[in-house]
C-alpha positions as CSV (number, residue, x, y, z in Angstrom):
1,M,0.0,0.0,0.0
2,R,2.8,2.5,0.9
3,K,4.6,1.7,-2.4
4,A,1.5,2.3,-4.4
5,S,0.6,5.6,-2.7
6,G,4.2,6.9,-3.0
7,T,4.2,6.0,-6.7
8,F,0.8,7.6,-7.2
9,C,2.0,10.9,-5.6
10,I,5.1,11.0,-7.8
11,V,3.2,10.4,-11.0
12,L,0.5,12.9,-10.0
13,L,3.1,15.7,-9.3
14,L,4.9,15.0,-12.6
15,I,1.6,15.3,-14.5
16,I,0.8,18.6,-12.8
17,S,4.3,20.0,-13.6
18,N,3.9,19.2,-17.3
19,V,0.6,21.1,-17.6
20,S,1.3,24.0,-15.2
21,G,4.5,25.8,-16.4
22,E,8.0,26.0,-17.8
23,A,10.2,23.1,-16.8
24,C,14.0,23.6,-16.8
25,I,16.9,21.1,-17.0
26,R,18.7,22.8,-14.1
27,Y,17.2,25.4,-11.7
28,D,18.4,28.9,-12.1
29,H,17.1,31.1,-9.3
30,S,16.9,34.1,-11.6
31,S,15.0,32.4,-14.4
32,T,11.3,31.7,-15.0
33,C,11.5,28.0,-14.2
34,T,8.4,26.6,-12.5
35,S,9.8,23.1,-12.1
36,Y,13.1,21.2,-12.5
37,P,14.7,17.8,-11.9
38,I,16.5,16.6,-8.7
39,T,19.7,14.8,-9.6
40,D,21.7,14.5,-6.4
41,F,24.5,12.1,-5.6
42,Y,26.0,11.6,-2.2
43,F,29.2,10.1,-0.7
44,G,28.6,9.5,3.0
45,L,30.2,8.0,6.1
46,P,28.2,6.8,9.2
47,V,28.8,8.8,12.3
48,S,26.9,6.3,14.4
49,Q,26.3,2.5,14.0
50,P,23.1,0.5,14.4
51,D,22.7,-1.8,17.3
52,N,22.3,-4.9,15.1
53,I,25.2,-7.0,13.7
54,I,25.3,-5.1,10.3
55,S,27.7,-2.2,10.8
56,R,28.0,0.4,8.0
57,E,31.4,1.5,6.6
58,G,30.3,3.8,3.7
59,D,27.3,4.9,1.7
60,M,26.6,6.1,-1.9
61,T,23.2,7.5,-2.6
62,T,21.4,8.9,-5.6
63,N,18.3,11.0,-5.3
64,L,16.1,11.5,-8.4
65,G,12.9,13.5,-8.5
66,W,11.2,16.7,-9.5
67,M,10.9,20.0,-7.7
68,F,8.2,22.6,-8.1
69,V,8.8,26.3,-7.5
70,L,6.3,27.5,-5.0
71,N,7.6,31.1,-4.7
72,E,10.9,32.9,-4.7
73,S,12.0,31.3,-1.5
74,Y,10.5,27.7,-1.5
75,D,10.5,24.7,-3.7
76,L,8.8,21.4,-3.0
77,G,8.9,18.0,-4.7
78,P,9.0,14.2,-4.5
79,S,12.0,12.0,-5.2
80,L,13.1,8.4,-5.3
81,F,16.4,7.5,-3.6
82,F,18.6,4.5,-3.9
83,S,21.4,3.9,-1.5
84,A,24.2,1.3,-1.8
85,Y,26.2,0.9,1.4
86,K,29.2,-1.1,2.4
87,S,28.9,-3.1,5.6
88,S,30.7,-5.6,7.6
89,D,29.2,-8.5,5.5
90,G,29.3,-6.9,2.0
91,W,27.2,-4.5,0.0
92,H,23.6,-3.8,0.7
93,S,21.0,-1.4,-0.7
94,Q,18.0,0.7,0.3
95,L,15.2,2.1,-1.8
96,G,12.8,4.8,-0.7
97,V,10.8,7.9,-1.4
98,R,11.2,11.4,0.0
99,A,9.4,14.7,0.1
100,N,11.9,17.6,-0.5
101,L,11.4,21.1,0.8
102,R,14.1,23.6,-0.4
103,Y,14.6,27.1,1.1
104,H,16.7,29.5,-0.9
105,L,18.9,31.6,1.5
106,D,20.0,33.7,-1.4
107,N,20.9,33.3,-5.1
108,E,23.8,30.9,-4.2
109,F,22.9,28.9,-1.1
110,H,19.9,26.8,-0.2
111,L,18.8,24.6,2.7
112,E,16.9,21.4,2.1
113,L,14.8,19.2,4.4
114,S,13.9,15.8,3.1
115,P,11.8,13.4,5.2
116,G,11.1,10.0,3.7
117,L,10.2,6.3,3.8
118,I,12.8,3.5,3.4
119,L,10.7,1.0,1.5
120,T,13.3,-1.8,1.3
121,D,16.6,-2.5,3.0
122,S,18.3,-5.6,1.6
123,P,19.6,-7.1,4.9
124,F,16.0,-7.0,6.2
125,P,13.8,-8.1,3.3
126,D,10.5,-8.6,5.1
127,G,8.2,-5.7,4.8
128,F,8.6,-2.0,5.5
129,A,12.1,-0.9,6.3
130,G,11.9,2.4,8.1
131,Y,12.2,6.2,8.0
132,S,14.8,8.7,6.8
133,A,15.3,12.4,7.3
134,E,17.9,14.6,5.7
135,L,19.1,18.1,6.2
136,S,21.5,19.7,3.7
137,V,23.0,23.0,2.6
138,S,24.2,23.4,-1.0
139,W,26.0,26.0,-3.1
140,K,24.3,26.8,-6.4
141,D,22.9,23.2,-6.5
142,W,26.4,22.0,-7.4
143,V,28.0,20.8,-4.1
144,G,27.0,20.7,-0.5
145,L,27.0,18.9,2.9
146,A,24.2,16.7,4.1
147,T,23.4,14.8,7.3
148,R,20.9,11.9,7.1
149,L,19.3,10.0,10.0
150,D,17.9,6.6,9.1
151,F,15.5,4.6,11.4
152,V,15.9,1.1,10.0
153,D,13.5,-1.7,10.9
154,T,15.4,-4.8,12.1
155,F,14.4,-8.3,13.1
156,E,15.5,-8.2,16.7
157,S,15.1,-4.7,18.1
158,G,12.5,-2.7,16.3
159,H,14.2,0.3,14.8
160,D,17.9,1.1,14.8
161,H,19.2,4.5,13.9
162,V,22.2,5.4,11.7
163,L,23.5,9.0,11.3
164,H,25.4,9.8,8.1
165,I,27.4,12.8,7.1
166,S,27.7,13.2,3.3
167,L,29.2,15.2,0.5
168,R,26.4,16.1,-1.8
169,F,26.7,16.7,-5.6
170,G,23.7,18.2,-7.4
171,S,22.7,19.2,-10.9
172,Y,25.1,18.1,-13.7
173,A,27.7,16.7,-11.3
174,G,24.9,14.6,-9.7
175,M,23.7,13.4,-13.1
176,G,27.3,12.4,-14.1
177,L,28.0,10.6,-10.8
178,T,24.6,8.9,-10.9
179,S,25.3,7.7,-14.5
180,A,28.7,6.4,-13.5
181,G,27.2,4.7,-10.4
182,I,24.6,2.9,-12.5
183,I,27.2,1.7,-15.0
184,G,29.7,0.7,-12.3
185,G,27.1,-0.9,-10.2
186,G,25.8,-2.9,-13.2
187,L,29.2,-4.1,-14.1
188,A,29.9,-5.1,-10.4
189,Y,26.6,-6.9,-10.3
190,M,27.3,-8.8,-13.5
191,E,30.8,-9.7,-12.3
192,S,29.5,-11.0,-9.0
193,R,27.1,-13.4,-10.9
194,R,30.0,-15.1,-12.7
């Protein structure tokens, strides 16, 4: 049910954006854009570890979605995120949805708050995986710093929490790193199946 409602919301907002104004490839605060894509890529390290046996050593996340300009200061939009993280027993992945609220401090810097649902987490395949919340600051949608707190559902103890600090790349850099990650991840997956 949660997957279906999240997908429905994303599709509905994409339809609204196509009929309601001028979409841009990259947001420019001084232009007439009414919507634009989110193409973020993160390299992160955990600051805290979960209580369960799966400790995290590093995290790469891509966040793809669409933002809608509400006014000169605020943008809002849905996104889908995929995280691949290295842990003590190999590589694992998360998939989830987020709601992104962006506040422009000026023409160069913005803050972003992104609460979301972790729909799947590969070490814990049964059912709903947990919650995620991220706070970031970025310069011109190119580079920034982010902190993310995940509440991950586990078999033994309910929800564990993991705090990440990440370097965030947006816009074209995010597109390039996401593309490289897809190609590299696909090659690694094919190699692991030999």
